PyMOL Python script that loads the backbone (N, CA, C, O; Angstrom):
from pymol import cmd

cmd.read_pdbstr("""\
ATOM      1  N   MET A   1    -284.307  30.954 149.118  1.00  0.00           N
ATOM      2  CA  MET A   1    -283.129  30.791 148.410  1.00  0.00           C
ATOM      3  C   MET A   1    -283.657  30.630 147.015  1.00  0.00           C
ATOM      4  O   MET A   1    -284.529  29.771 146.885  1.00  0.00           O
ATOM      5  N   ALA A   2    -283.272  31.333 145.895  1.00  0.00           N
ATOM      6  CA  ALA A   2    -283.716  31.161 144.666  1.00  0.00           C
ATOM      7  C   ALA A   2    -283.066  29.801 144.064  1.00  0.00           C
ATOM      8  O   ALA A   2    -281.957  29.424 144.443  1.00  0.00           O
ATOM      9  N   LYS A   3    -283.746  29.168 143.205  1.00  0.00           N
ATOM     10  CA  LYS A   3    -283.356  27.935 142.806  1.00  0.00           C
ATOM     11  C   LYS A   3    -282.479  28.104 141.433  1.00  0.00           C
ATOM     12  O   LYS A   3    -281.565  27.334 141.139  1.00  0.00           O
ATOM     13  N   GLY A   4    -282.859  29.150 140.683  1.00  0.00           N
ATOM     14  CA  GLY A   4    -282.108  29.402 139.525  1.00  0.00           C
ATOM     15  C   GLY A   4    -280.864  29.864 139.485  1.00  0.00           C
ATOM     16  O   GLY A   4    -280.181  29.745 138.468  1.00  0.00           O
ATOM     17  N   LYS A   5    -280.390  30.489 140.664  1.00  0.00           N
ATOM     18  CA  LYS A   5    -279.108  31.166 140.844  1.00  0.00           C
ATOM     19  C   LYS A   5    -278.078  30.462 141.397  1.00  0.00           C
ATOM     20  O   LYS A   5    -277.006  30.968 141.730  1.00  0.00           O
ATOM     21  N   ASP A   6    -278.429  29.072 141.529  1.00  0.00           N
ATOM     22  CA  ASP A   6    -277.201  28.332 142.164  1.00  0.00           C
ATOM     23  C   ASP A   6    -276.151  28.158 141.114  1.00  0.00           C
ATOM     24  O   ASP A   6    -276.450  28.060 139.924  1.00  0.00           O
ATOM     25  N   VAL A   7    -274.914  28.120 141.556  1.00  0.00           N
ATOM     26  CA  VAL A   7    -273.692  28.084 140.591  1.00  0.00           C
ATOM     27  C   VAL A   7    -273.533  26.677 140.124  1.00  0.00           C
ATOM     28  O   VAL A   7    -273.335  26.441 138.932  1.00  0.00           O
ATOM     29  N   ARG A   8    -273.616  25.713 141.038  1.00  0.00           N
ATOM     30  CA  ARG A   8    -273.370  24.279 140.929  1.00  0.00           C
ATOM     31  C   ARG A   8    -274.790  23.552 140.618  1.00  0.00           C
ATOM     32  O   ARG A   8    -275.680  23.579 141.468  1.00  0.00           O
ATOM     33  N   ILE A   9    -274.956  22.953 139.463  1.00  0.00           N
ATOM     34  CA  ILE A   9    -276.216  22.379 139.258  1.00  0.00           C
ATOM     35  C   ILE A   9    -275.903  20.697 138.940  1.00  0.00           C
ATOM     36  O   ILE A   9    -274.799  20.270 138.603  1.00  0.00           O
ATOM     37  N   THR A  10    -276.876  20.036 139.089  1.00  0.00           N
ATOM     38  CA  THR A  10    -277.013  18.527 138.947  1.00  0.00           C
ATOM     39  C   THR A  10    -277.294  18.268 137.542  1.00  0.00           C
ATOM     40  O   THR A  10    -278.319  18.743 137.052  1.00  0.00           O
ATOM     41  N   VAL A  11    -276.440  17.519 136.790  1.00  0.00           N
ATOM     42  CA  VAL A  11    -276.776  16.968 135.361  1.00  0.00           C
ATOM     43  C   VAL A  11    -276.894  15.591 135.245  1.00  0.00           C
ATOM     44  O   VAL A  11    -276.319  14.873 136.063  1.00  0.00           O
ATOM     45  N   ILE A  12    -277.566  15.112 134.332  1.00  0.00           N
ATOM     46  CA  ILE A  12    -277.639  13.661 134.037  1.00  0.00           C
ATOM     47  C   ILE A  12    -277.026  13.374 132.753  1.00  0.00           C
ATOM     48  O   ILE A  12    -277.436  13.918 131.728  1.00  0.00           O
ATOM     49  N   LEU A  13    -275.958  12.455 132.757  1.00  0.00           N
ATOM     50  CA  LEU A  13    -275.094  12.038 131.470  1.00  0.00           C
ATOM     51  C   LEU A  13    -275.693  10.709 131.110  1.00  0.00           C
ATOM     52  O   LEU A  13    -275.875   9.767 131.881  1.00  0.00           O
ATOM     53  N   GLU A  14    -275.970  10.766 129.854  1.00  0.00           N
ATOM     54  CA  GLU A  14    -276.437   9.471 129.060  1.00  0.00           C
ATOM     55  C   GLU A  14    -275.636   8.885 128.112  1.00  0.00           C
ATOM     56  O   GLU A  14    -274.950   9.655 127.440  1.00  0.00           O
ATOM     57  N   CYS A  15    -275.545   7.505 127.860  1.00  0.00           N
ATOM     58  CA  CYS A  15    -274.582   7.121 126.865  1.00  0.00           C
ATOM     59  C   CYS A  15    -275.026   7.321 125.437  1.00  0.00           C
ATOM     60  O   CYS A  15    -276.142   6.955 125.069  1.00  0.00           O
ATOM     61  N   THR A  16    -274.261   7.829 124.730  1.00  0.00           N
ATOM     62  CA  THR A  16    -274.577   8.140 123.290  1.00  0.00           C
ATOM     63  C   THR A  16    -274.635   6.863 122.404  1.00  0.00           C
ATOM     64  O   THR A  16    -275.377   6.836 121.422  1.00  0.00           O
ATOM     65  N   GLY A  17    -273.882   5.845 122.736  1.00  0.00           N
ATOM     66  CA  GLY A  17    -273.897   4.635 122.056  1.00  0.00           C
ATOM     67  C   GLY A  17    -275.189   3.873 122.194  1.00  0.00           C
ATOM     68  O   GLY A  17    -275.645   3.287 121.212  1.00  0.00           O
ATOM     69  N   CYS A  18    -275.793   3.849 123.340  1.00  0.00           N
ATOM     70  CA  CYS A  18    -276.919   3.211 123.572  1.00  0.00           C
ATOM     71  C   CYS A  18    -278.081   3.928 122.959  1.00  0.00           C
ATOM     72  O   CYS A  18    -279.030   3.259 122.551  1.00  0.00           O
ATOM     73  N   VAL A  19    -278.087   5.163 122.864  1.00  0.00           N
ATOM     74  CA  VAL A  19    -279.192   6.117 122.367  1.00  0.00           C
ATOM     75  C   VAL A  19    -279.044   5.994 120.914  1.00  0.00           C
ATOM     76  O   VAL A  19    -280.067   5.849 120.246  1.00  0.00           O
ATOM     77  N   ARG A  20    -277.969   6.031 120.375  1.00  0.00           N
ATOM     78  CA  ARG A  20    -277.868   5.748 118.829  1.00  0.00           C
ATOM     79  C   ARG A  20    -278.344   4.433 118.392  1.00  0.00           C
ATOM     80  O   ARG A  20    -279.034   4.326 117.378  1.00  0.00           O
ATOM     81  N   ASN A  21    -278.016   3.451 119.095  1.00  0.00           N
ATOM     82  CA  ASN A  21    -278.370   2.124 118.704  1.00  0.00           C
ATOM     83  C   ASN A  21    -279.888   1.784 118.902  1.00  0.00           C
ATOM     84  O   ASN A  21    -280.470   1.058 118.096  1.00  0.00           O
ATOM     85  N   GLY A  22    -280.490   2.303 119.949  1.00  0.00           N
ATOM     86  CA  GLY A  22    -281.848   2.014 120.271  1.00  0.00           C
ATOM     87  C   GLY A  22    -282.053   0.846 121.027  1.00  0.00           C
ATOM     88  O   GLY A  22    -282.406   0.975 122.199  1.00  0.00           O
ATOM     89  N   VAL A  23    -281.875  -0.364 120.507  1.00  0.00           N
ATOM     90  CA  VAL A  23    -281.969  -1.586 121.187  1.00  0.00           C
ATOM     91  C   VAL A  23    -280.525  -2.281 121.288  1.00  0.00           C
ATOM     92  O   VAL A  23    -279.801  -2.379 120.297  1.00  0.00           O
ATOM     93  N   ASN A  24    -280.252  -2.634 122.232  1.00  0.00           N
ATOM     94  CA  ASN A  24    -279.014  -3.401 122.485  1.00  0.00           C
ATOM     95  C   ASN A  24    -278.909  -4.709 121.715  1.00  0.00           C
ATOM     96  O   ASN A  24    -279.830  -5.519 121.812  1.00  0.00           O
ATOM     97  N   LYS A  25    -277.873  -4.963 120.977  1.00  0.00           N
ATOM     98  CA  LYS A  25    -277.770  -6.164 120.293  1.00  0.00           C
ATOM     99  C   LYS A  25    -277.145  -7.324 121.066  1.00  0.00           C
ATOM    100  O   LYS A  25    -277.079  -8.416 120.501  1.00  0.00           O
ATOM    101  N   VAL A  26    -276.670  -7.178 122.340  1.00  0.00           N
ATOM    102  CA  VAL A  26    -276.235  -8.162 123.197  1.00  0.00           C
ATOM    103  C   VAL A  26    -277.531  -8.795 123.783  1.00  0.00           C
ATOM    104  O   VAL A  26    -278.397  -8.092 124.304  1.00  0.00           O
ATOM    105  N   SER A  27    -277.629 -10.096 123.682  1.00  0.00           N
ATOM    106  CA  SER A  27    -278.702 -10.780 124.119  1.00  0.00           C
ATOM    107  C   SER A  27    -278.574 -11.271 125.697  1.00  0.00           C
ATOM    108  O   SER A  27    -279.572 -11.596 126.340  1.00  0.00           O
ATOM    109  N   LYS A  28    -277.365 -11.286 126.196  1.00  0.00           N
ATOM    110  CA  LYS A  28    -277.229 -11.749 127.486  1.00  0.00           C
ATOM    111  C   LYS A  28    -277.408 -10.689 128.582  1.00  0.00           C
ATOM    112  O   LYS A  28    -277.345 -11.013 129.768  1.00  0.00           O
ATOM    113  N   VAL A  29    -277.607  -9.553 128.233  1.00  0.00           N
ATOM    114  CA  VAL A  29    -277.584  -8.508 129.122  1.00  0.00           C
ATOM    115  C   VAL A  29    -279.173  -7.736 128.736  1.00  0.00           C
ATOM    116  O   VAL A  29    -279.612  -7.619 127.592  1.00  0.00           O
ATOM    117  N   SER A  30    -279.796  -7.313 129.874  1.00  0.00           N
ATOM    118  CA  SER A  30    -281.162  -6.568 129.696  1.00  0.00           C
ATOM    119  C   SER A  30    -280.785  -5.320 128.918  1.00  0.00           C
ATOM    120  O   SER A  30    -279.719  -4.717 129.042  1.00  0.00           O
ATOM    121  N   THR A  31    -281.841  -4.983 128.054  1.00  0.00           N
ATOM    122  CA  THR A  31    -281.514  -3.638 127.278  1.00  0.00           C
ATOM    123  C   THR A  31    -281.816  -2.544 128.122  1.00  0.00           C
ATOM    124  O   THR A  31    -282.701  -2.560 128.977  1.00  0.00           O
ATOM    125  N   GLY A  32    -280.934  -1.428 127.823  1.00  0.00           N
ATOM    126  CA  GLY A  32    -281.271  -0.238 128.744  1.00  0.00           C
ATOM    127  C   GLY A  32    -280.251   0.767 128.342  1.00  0.00           C
ATOM    128  O   GLY A  32    -279.409   0.438 127.507  1.00  0.00           O
ATOM    129  N   ILE A  33    -280.244   2.002 128.874  1.00  0.00           N
ATOM    130  CA  ILE A  33    -279.386   3.089 128.613  1.00  0.00           C
ATOM    131  C   ILE A  33    -278.645   3.326 129.967  1.00  0.00           C
ATOM    132  O   ILE A  33    -279.237   3.294 131.045  1.00  0.00           O
ATOM    133  N   SER A  34    -277.163   3.592 129.821  1.00  0.00           N
ATOM    134  CA  SER A  34    -276.465   3.822 130.999  1.00  0.00           C
ATOM    135  C   SER A  34    -276.665   5.303 131.151  1.00  0.00           C
ATOM    136  O   SER A  34    -276.696   6.107 130.219  1.00  0.00           O
ATOM    137  N   ARG A  35    -276.806   5.592 132.512  1.00  0.00           N
ATOM    138  CA  ARG A  35    -276.960   7.075 132.954  1.00  0.00           C
ATOM    139  C   ARG A  35    -276.157   7.289 134.097  1.00  0.00           C
ATOM    140  O   ARG A  35    -276.165   6.396 134.945  1.00  0.00           O
ATOM    141  N   TYR A  36    -275.351   8.462 134.322  1.00  0.00           N
ATOM    142  CA  TYR A  36    -274.689   8.918 135.443  1.00  0.00           C
ATOM    143  C   TYR A  36    -275.228  10.109 135.920  1.00  0.00           C
ATOM    144  O   TYR A  36    -275.842  10.850 135.152  1.00  0.00           O
ATOM    145  N   ILE A  37    -275.055  10.411 137.222  1.00  0.00           N
ATOM    146  CA  ILE A  37    -275.551  11.698 137.789  1.00  0.00           C
ATOM    147  C   ILE A  37    -274.284  12.529 138.462  1.00  0.00           C
ATOM    148  O   ILE A  37    -273.576  12.043 139.344  1.00  0.00           O
ATOM    149  N   THR A  38    -274.125  13.725 137.965  1.00  0.00           N
ATOM    150  CA  THR A  38    -272.889  14.499 138.361  1.00  0.00           C
ATOM    151  C   THR A  38    -273.433  15.981 138.584  1.00  0.00           C
ATOM    152  O   THR A  38    -274.587  16.359 138.384  1.00  0.00           O
ATOM    153  N   GLU A  39    -272.440  16.682 139.006  1.00  0.00           N
ATOM    154  CA  GLU A  39    -272.469  18.130 139.154  1.00  0.00           C
ATOM    155  C   GLU A  39    -271.590  18.918 138.303  1.00  0.00           C
ATOM    156  O   GLU A  39    -270.501  18.424 138.010  1.00  0.00           O
ATOM    157  N   LYS A  40    -271.900  20.071 137.861  1.00  0.00           N
ATOM    158  CA  LYS A  40    -271.208  21.083 137.152  1.00  0.00           C
ATOM    159  C   LYS A  40    -271.245  22.416 137.496  1.00  0.00           C
ATOM    160  O   LYS A  40    -272.271  22.910 137.965  1.00  0.00           O
ATOM    161  N   ASN A  41    -270.238  23.054 137.315  1.00  0.00           N
ATOM    162  CA  ASN A  41    -270.329  24.574 137.729  1.00  0.00           C
ATOM    163  C   ASN A  41    -270.788  25.370 136.391  1.00  0.00           C
ATOM    164  O   ASN A  41    -270.098  25.434 135.373  1.00  0.00           O
ATOM    165  N   ARG A  42    -271.992  25.934 136.547  1.00  0.00           N
ATOM    166  CA  ARG A  42    -272.598  26.733 135.505  1.00  0.00           C
ATOM    167  C   ARG A  42    -271.875  27.797 134.874  1.00  0.00           C
ATOM    168  O   ARG A  42    -272.210  28.138 133.740  1.00  0.00           O
ATOM    169  N   HIS A  43    -270.753  28.471 135.570  1.00  0.00           N
ATOM    170  CA  HIS A  43    -270.108  29.604 135.156  1.00  0.00           C
ATOM    171  C   HIS A  43    -268.914  29.119 134.372  1.00  0.00           C
ATOM    172  O   HIS A  43    -268.563  29.659 133.323  1.00  0.00           O
ATOM    173  N   ASN A  44    -268.290  28.067 134.922  1.00  0.00           N
ATOM    174  CA  ASN A  44    -266.944  27.531 134.121  1.00  0.00           C
ATOM    175  C   ASN A  44    -267.422  26.712 132.929  1.00  0.00           C
ATOM    176  O   ASN A  44    -266.790  26.692 131.873  1.00  0.00           O
ATOM    177  N   THR A  45    -268.569  26.027 133.124  1.00  0.00           N
ATOM    178  CA  THR A  45    -268.894  24.956 131.844  1.00  0.00           C
ATOM    179  C   THR A  45    -270.383  25.412 131.322  1.00  0.00           C
ATOM    180  O   THR A  45    -271.358  24.726 131.630  1.00  0.00           O
ATOM    181  N   PRO A  46    -270.505  26.439 130.626  1.00  0.00           N
ATOM    182  CA  PRO A  46    -271.863  26.887 130.163  1.00  0.00           C
ATOM    183  C   PRO A  46    -272.470  25.963 129.068  1.00  0.00           C
ATOM    184  O   PRO A  46    -273.678  25.963 128.833  1.00  0.00           O
ATOM    185  N   ASN A  47    -271.618  25.210 128.438  1.00  0.00           N
ATOM    186  CA  ASN A  47    -272.070  24.317 127.294  1.00  0.00           C
ATOM    187  C   ASN A  47    -272.460  23.005 127.848  1.00  0.00           C
ATOM    188  O   ASN A  47    -272.383  22.825 129.063  1.00  0.00           O
ATOM    189  N   ARG A  48    -272.880  22.056 127.038  1.00  0.00           N
ATOM    190  CA  ARG A  48    -273.391  20.704 127.610  1.00  0.00           C
ATOM    191  C   ARG A  48    -271.981  20.001 127.836  1.00  0.00           C
ATOM    192  O   ARG A  48    -271.011  20.087 127.084  1.00  0.00           O
ATOM    193  N   LEU A  49    -272.066  19.308 128.990  1.00  0.00           N
ATOM    194  CA  LEU A  49    -270.918  18.444 129.496  1.00  0.00           C
ATOM    195  C   LEU A  49    -270.967  16.994 128.676  1.00  0.00           C
ATOM    196  O   LEU A  49    -272.035  16.447 128.402  1.00  0.00           O
ATOM    197  N   GLU A  50    -269.827  16.514 128.365  1.00  0.00           N
ATOM    198  CA  GLU A  50    -269.530  15.235 127.738  1.00  0.00           C
ATOM    199  C   GLU A  50    -268.251  14.621 128.376  1.00  0.00           C
ATOM    200  O   GLU A  50    -267.130  15.116 128.260  1.00  0.00           O
ATOM    201  N   LEU A  51    -268.559  13.442 129.092  1.00  0.00           N
ATOM    202  CA  LEU A  51    -267.467  12.682 129.749  1.00  0.00           C
ATOM    203  C   LEU A  51    -267.383  11.330 129.210  1.00  0.00           C
ATOM    204  O   LEU A  51    -268.424  10.793 128.833  1.00  0.00           O
ATOM    205  N   ARG A  52    -266.244  10.701 129.125  1.00  0.00           N
ATOM    206  CA  ARG A  52    -265.980   9.452 128.816  1.00  0.00           C
ATOM    207  C   ARG A  52    -266.119   8.450 130.046  1.00  0.00           C
ATOM    208  O   ARG A  52    -265.264   8.409 130.930  1.00  0.00           O
ATOM    209  N   LYS A  53    -267.216   7.673 130.042  1.00  0.00           N
ATOM    210  CA  LYS A  53    -267.497   6.794 131.230  1.00  0.00           C
ATOM    211  C   LYS A  53    -267.738   5.437 130.727  1.00  0.00           C
ATOM    212  O   LYS A  53    -267.973   5.259 129.532  1.00  0.00           O
ATOM    213  N   PHE A  54    -267.690   4.377 131.648  1.00  0.00           N
ATOM    214  CA  PHE A  54    -267.950   3.093 131.135  1.00  0.00           C
ATOM    215  C   PHE A  54    -269.605   2.810 131.208  1.00  0.00           C
ATOM    216  O   PHE A  54    -270.418   3.143 132.070  1.00  0.00           O
ATOM    217  N   CYS A  55    -269.750   2.171 130.138  1.00  0.00           N
ATOM    218  CA  CYS A  55    -271.152   1.918 129.742  1.00  0.00           C
ATOM    219  C   CYS A  55    -271.479   0.322 130.123  1.00  0.00           C
ATOM    220  O   CYS A  55    -270.952  -0.477 129.349  1.00  0.00           O
ATOM    221  N   PRO A  56    -272.234  -0.224 131.152  1.00  0.00           N
ATOM    222  CA  PRO A  56    -272.345  -1.687 131.297  1.00  0.00           C
ATOM    223  C   PRO A  56    -273.080  -2.339 130.229  1.00  0.00           C
ATOM    224  O   PRO A  56    -272.928  -3.547 130.050  1.00  0.00           O
ATOM    225  N   PHE A  57    -273.921  -1.605 129.450  1.00  0.00           N
ATOM    226  CA  PHE A  57    -274.683  -2.310 128.508  1.00  0.00           C
ATOM    227  C   PHE A  57    -273.904  -2.366 127.215  1.00  0.00           C
ATOM    228  O   PHE A  57    -274.170  -3.300 126.457  1.00  0.00           O
ATOM    229  N   CYS A  58    -272.941  -1.459 126.845  1.00  0.00           N
ATOM    230  CA  CYS A  58    -272.098  -1.636 125.630  1.00  0.00           C
ATOM    231  C   CYS A  58    -270.838  -2.393 126.020  1.00  0.00           C
ATOM    232  O   CYS A  58    -270.138  -2.874 125.129  1.00  0.00           O
ATOM    233  N   TYR A  59    -270.518  -2.523 127.271  1.00  0.00           N
ATOM    234  CA  TYR A  59    -269.356  -3.164 127.727  1.00  0.00           C
ATOM    235  C   TYR A  59    -268.113  -2.553 127.283  1.00  0.00           C
ATOM    236  O   TYR A  59    -267.163  -3.239 126.905  1.00  0.00           O
ATOM    237  N   LYS A  60    -268.089  -1.121 127.323  1.00  0.00           N
ATOM    238  CA  LYS A  60    -266.770  -0.551 127.008  1.00  0.00           C
ATOM    239  C   LYS A  60    -267.063   1.035 127.332  1.00  0.00           C
ATOM    240  O   LYS A  60    -268.210   1.447 127.508  1.00  0.00           O
ATOM    241  N   HIS A  61    -266.011   1.800 127.387  1.00  0.00           N
ATOM    242  CA  HIS A  61    -265.927   3.241 127.637  1.00  0.00           C
ATOM    243  C   HIS A  61    -266.561   3.942 126.543  1.00  0.00           C
ATOM    244  O   HIS A  61    -266.065   3.800 125.426  1.00  0.00           O
ATOM    245  N   MET A  62    -267.533   4.642 126.680  1.00  0.00           N
ATOM    246  CA  MET A  62    -268.408   5.541 125.668  1.00  0.00           C
ATOM    247  C   MET A  62    -268.546   6.944 126.153  1.00  0.00           C
ATOM    248  O   MET A  62    -268.427   7.227 127.345  1.00  0.00           O
ATOM    249  N   ILE A  63    -268.798   7.825 125.218  1.00  0.00           N
ATOM    250  CA  ILE A  63    -269.009   9.118 125.640  1.00  0.00           C
ATOM    251  C   ILE A  63    -270.366   9.375 126.200  1.00  0.00           C
ATOM    252  O   ILE A  63    -271.342   9.018 125.541  1.00  0.00           O
ATOM    253  N   HIS A  64    -270.525   9.968 127.371  1.00  0.00           N
ATOM    254  CA  HIS A  64    -271.844  10.120 127.944  1.00  0.00           C
ATOM    255  C   HIS A  64    -272.166  11.772 127.816  1.00  0.00           C
ATOM    256  O   HIS A  64    -271.348  12.551 128.306  1.00  0.00           O
ATOM    257  N   GLY A  65    -273.168  12.202 127.261  1.00  0.00           N
ATOM    258  CA  GLY A  65    -273.603  13.539 127.043  1.00  0.00           C
ATOM    259  C   GLY A  65    -274.664  13.888 127.969  1.00  0.00           C
ATOM    260  O   GLY A  65    -275.481  13.049 128.346  1.00  0.00           O
ATOM    261  N   GLU A  66    -274.680  15.137 128.359  1.00  0.00           N
ATOM    262  CA  GLU A  66    -275.707  15.752 129.271  1.00  0.00           C
ATOM    263  C   GLU A  66    -277.019  15.888 128.608  1.00  0.00           C
ATOM    264  O   GLU A  66    -277.108  16.382 127.484  1.00  0.00           O
ATOM    265  N   ILE A  67    -277.990  15.484 129.243  1.00  0.00           N
ATOM    266  CA  ILE A  67    -279.584  15.559 128.780  1.00  0.00           C
ATOM    267  C   ILE A  67    -280.153  16.479 129.804  1.00  0.00           C
ATOM    268  O   ILE A  67    -279.697  16.810 130.899  1.00  0.00           O
ATOM    269  N   LYS A  68    -281.321  16.834 129.159  1.00  0.00           N
ATOM    270  CA  LYS A  68    -282.289  17.637 129.910  1.00  0.00           C
ATOM    271  C   LYS A  68    -283.012  16.831 131.019  1.00  0.00           C
ATOM    272  O   LYS A  68    -283.093  15.608 130.906  1.00  0.00           O
ATOM    273  N   LYS A  69    -283.513  17.443 132.033  1.00  0.00           N
ATOM    274  CA  LYS A  69    -284.051  16.781 133.100  1.00  0.00           C
ATOM    275  C   LYS A  69    -285.456  16.523 132.909  1.00  0.00           C
ATOM    276  O   LYS A  69    -286.099  15.933 133.777  1.00  0.00           O
TER     277      LYS A  69
END
""", "prot")
cmd.dss("prot")
cmd.show_as("cartoon", "prot")
cmd.util.cbc("prot")
cmd.orient("prot")
């Protein structure tokens, strides 16, 4: 079975707020970047996926954008 012809692919979503700030300013939480793993349909969504998800490092809902594997 060919790997590149699958319609549904696994993507990684990364918090745009954590990436922009670089280092978290909240001292009581360990620094890090929030990431989620999900799937998308390559034919219905050819562009990069952006979803609004909760970031435990920012303590609020932020936009999580698709990154390369």
